[in-house]
C-alpha positions in Angstrom: 24.4 16.1 -6.0 23.4 19.4 -7.5 23.2 22.5 -5.3 19.4 22.6 -4.6 16.8 19.9 -4.5 13.1 19.8 -4.0 11.9 16.5 -2.7 8.1 15.9 -2.8 6.4 13.1 -0.7 2.9 12.4 -2.0 0.2 10.0 -0.8 -3.6 9.8 -1.4 -4.2 11.9 1.7 -1.4 14.4 2.0 1.8 15.9 0.5 5.0 17.1 2.0 7.6 19.4 0.3 11.2 19.5 1.5 13.9 21.8 -0.1 17.5 20.8 0.5 20.9 22.2 -0.3 24.0 20.0 0.0 21.9 17.5 2.0 20.8 20.2 4.5 17.0 20.9 4.9 16.2 24.5 4.2 12.4 24.7 4.0 9.4 22.4 4.3 5.7 22.6 4.0 2.8 20.2 4.1 -0.9 20.1 3.1 -3.6 17.5 3.5 -6.2 16.6 0.9 -9.4 16.8 2.9 -12.6 15.1 1.8 -14.8 17.7 0.1 -15.5 19.6 -3.0 -11.9 21.0 -3.5 -9.9 18.8 -5.8 -6.3 17.8 -5.1 -5.1 19.9 -7.9 -6.9 23.0 -6.5 -5.4 22.3 -3.1 -2.0 22.2 -4.7 -2.5 25.3 -6.8 -3.4 27.3 -3.7 -0.5 25.9 -1.7 2.0 26.9 -4.4 0.5 30.4 -4.4 1.1 30.9 -0.7 4.4 29.0 -0.2 7.2 31.1 -1.6 10.0 28.6 -1.5 8.2 26.2 -3.8 8.5 28.8 -6.6 12.3 28.9 -6.5 14.4 27.4 -9.2 15.7 24.0 -8.2 18.5 22.1 -9.8 16.7 18.8 -9.1 13.1 17.9 -8.4 11.9 14.5 -7.4 8.6 13.0 -6.2 8.0 9.8 -4.2 4.5 8.4 -4.5 3.3 6.1 -1.8 0.5 3.6 -2.4 0.1 0.2 -0.7 -0.3 -1.9 -3.9 3.3 -2.3 -5.1 5.2 -5.5 -6.1 8.8 -6.4 -6.9 9.7 -8.8 -9.7 13.1 -9.8 -11.2 14.1 -8.3 -14.5 13.9 -11.7 -16.2 10.2 -12.1 -15.3 9.4 -8.5 -16.2 11.0 -8.9 -19.7 8.8 -11.9 -20.5 5.5 -10.2 -19.5 3.9 -6.7 -19.1 3.5 -4.5 -16.0 -0.3 -4.8 -16.2 -0.2 -8.6 -16.5 2.1 -8.9 -13.5 0.1 -6.5 -11.4 -3.2 -8.3 -12.2 -1.6 -11.6 -11.3 -0.6 -10.2 -7.9 -3.8 -8.3 -7.1 -6.6 -9.5 -9.3 -7.9 -8.3 -12.6 -10.6 -6.0 -11.2 -8.6 -4.6 -8.3 -6.7 -1.9 -10.2 -7.6 1.6 -9.1 -5.1 3.7 -11.0 -2.7 3.6 -13.9 0.1 1.0 -13.7 3.7 2.2 -13.8 7.1 0.8 -12.8 10.7 1.7 -11.6 13.9 -0.2 -12.2 16.0 -0.9 -9.1 19.2 -1.7 -10.9 21.1 -2.4 -7.6 19.1 -5.6 -7.2 18.0 -6.3 -10.8 14.4 -5.8 -9.7 11.4 -3.9 -11.1 8.9 -2.2 -8.8 5.4 -2.3 -10.3 2.8 0.0 -8.7 -0.4 2.0 -9.2 -0.3 5.8 -9.6 -3.1 8.3 -10.6 -2.6 9.8 -14.0 -3.3 13.3 -12.6 -0.1 13.2 -10.6 2.0 12.8 -13.8 0.1 15.4 -15.7 0.1 17.9 -12.9 3.7 17.7 -11.8 5.3 17.2 -15.2 3.6 20.3 -16.5 4.7 22.2 -13.5 8.2 20.7 -13.3 9.2 19.3 -16.7 12.4 17.7 -15.4 10.8 16.0 -12.4 11.6 12.4 -11.6 8.6 10.5 -10.3 9.1 7.1 -8.6 7.4 4.9 -6.0 8.4 5.5 -2.4 9.4 1.9 -2.0 12.0 2.2 -4.7 13.6 5.2 -2.9 13.6 3.4 0.4 15.2 0.2 -0.9 18.0 2.2 -2.6 18.5 4.3 0.6 18.7 1.1 2.8 21.2 -0.5 0.4 23.6 2.4 0.9 23.7 2.0 4.6 26.0 -1.1 4.7 23.4 -3.3 6.3 25.3 -6.4 7.4 23.0 -6.7 10.4 19.2 -6.7 10.3 17.7 -3.4 9.1 13.9 -3.0 9.2 12.2 0.1 8.0 8.6 0.9 8.7 7.0 3.8 6.8 3.6 4.7 8.3 0.8 6.1 6.1 -2.9 6.5 6.7 -4.4 3.0 7.1 -1.3 1.1 5.9 2.4 0.9 6.4 5.3 -0.3 4.2 7.8 -2.7 5.7 11.3 -3.3 4.2 13.9 -5.6 5.7 17.5 -5.8 4.5 20.2 -8.0 5.9 23.7 -8.6 4.6 22.9 -6.0 1.9 20.2 -8.3 0.5 16.5 -7.5 0.4 14.8 -10.0 2.6 11.3 -8.6 2.7 9.1 -5.9 1.1 5.4 -5.6 1.5 2.6 -3.4 3.0 0.0 -4.1 5.7 -3.2 -2.5 6.7 -3.4 -1.2 10.3 -5.8 0.6 12.6 -3.5 1.4 15.6 0.1 1.0 16.7 -0.6 -2.5 18.1 -1.4 -3.7 14.5 1.9 -2.4 13.4 3.8 -4.3 16.1 1.8 -7.5 15.4 2.6 -7.5 11.7 6.3 -6.6 12.3 6.7 -9.4 14.8 4.9 -11.9 12.6 7.3 -11.2 9.7 10.4 -11.3 11.9 9.3 -14.6 13.4 8.6 -16.2 10.0 12.0 -15.0 8.8 13.6 -16.3 12.0 15.0 -12.8 12.6 13.8 -12.1 16.1 16.3 -11.4 18.9 18.9 -10.2 16.3 21.3 -7.3 16.4 20.3 -4.5 14.0 18.1 -1.4 13.6 14.4 -0.6 13.3 13.6 2.6 11.6 10.2 4.1 12.3 9.1 6.9 9.9 5.9 8.7 9.4 4.6 9.7 6.0 2.9 13.0 5.1 -0.2 13.8 7.2 0.5 11.2 9.9 0.4 12.2 13.6 3.7 11.7 15.4 1.8 10.4 18.4 1.9 6.9 16.9 5.7 6.9 17.1 5.5 7.6 20.8 3.1 4.7 21.3 5.3 2.4 19.2 8.4 3.4 21.2 6.8 2.5 24.5 5.4 -0.9 23.5 8.5 -2.0 21.5 10.7 -1.4 24.5 8.6 -4.0 26.3 9.1 -6.8 23.7 12.0 -9.1 24.6 12.6 -10.3 21.1 13.2 -6.8 19.9 15.7 -5.7 22.6 18.7 -6.1 20.3 17.3 -3.7 17.7 18.2 -0.1 18.0 15.1 1.9 17.3 15.6 5.1 15.2 13.2 7.8 14.2 15.1 9.5 11.3 13.9 12.9 10.2 13.5 13.6 6.5 14.4 10.0 5.6 12.0 9.8 2.6 13.1 13.2 1.3 16.8 12.4 1.6 16.3 9.0 0.0 15.3 10.8 -3.1 18.7 12.3 -3.5 20.0 8.9 -4.8 17.7 8.8 -7.9 19.2 11.9 -9.6 
């Protein structure tokens, strides 16, 4: 890894900046995109003006974009079709909200196809010409695969209104999808439903609970209390890793 790295976590509702040096966090800042007359680009311009560390020279700059409509396909299927055709097959022809893009996950010979607003590419490539932009799910999968997951490893990334669930076991990707939620009980319901369908309840492993930019940490406290009461999850070690998304971006440079 180069000496300095700026990792950017972006969703529709908020953005989080983390500067690192040799895997150590030096600075961080966040800003939310409130509903109103101020555009996201204006909010960002103002934030860059008042946040000194963001104007430093970084050796590497990466951005993870989170959006719930994301799908994984094998290389062989991707090569015989187009990203737009595959995305429309998964979500419907008239459901597309943004531009379609994709990342290659070479470790698993998979392609991650997802939506991303064009303004993100224009804004950040102009500001940081060497920036690498990928979907958050691509970063999380790579990060999980480096952790020698012989036992069950479930990762929940919480965003406003939805969460991403990734499950890896024996260093294989077992599950990857997103779910809508209104409260922490919905998160537990969907997690338990998937583990039961995969016959992975009452197994040794880890459960990582992570909040995305702009999410109140209170939901982690509620999840911690209720998960501790569920017998089928007692063998899972629940972790709340800090800067997990930011540090996962170090693997893509």
